[in-house]
C-alpha angles and dihedrals in degrees: 000000000000093000091048092050097045089044091055091046090052093047089052091053093247123145119225141171132204116229123217112277121251138183124284123246103226107131142038089258090055090055091050090049091050091049093051092046092052091047088056093058110097142178121013092349091069087090090067114104093008093159091048089052090050092049091049091050090052092047092047092053094045099047111016092084092054103039111000089229096149099035110126114247 
């Protein structure tokens, strides 16, 4: 699928760039890993993924009391 998509983009004269691959977020454990990874970012890089941080904060508030899904281990 990637080859087909990038081929079509090239045929259409579009420019594109592949970003580095990362892990999927499919499970509760993946969410915990993401939260811990974001907490480990310091300094000027804290602005990275600001919307993801906001979404995790909302999720943590909404569900941590019920299930503890996003509580750091």
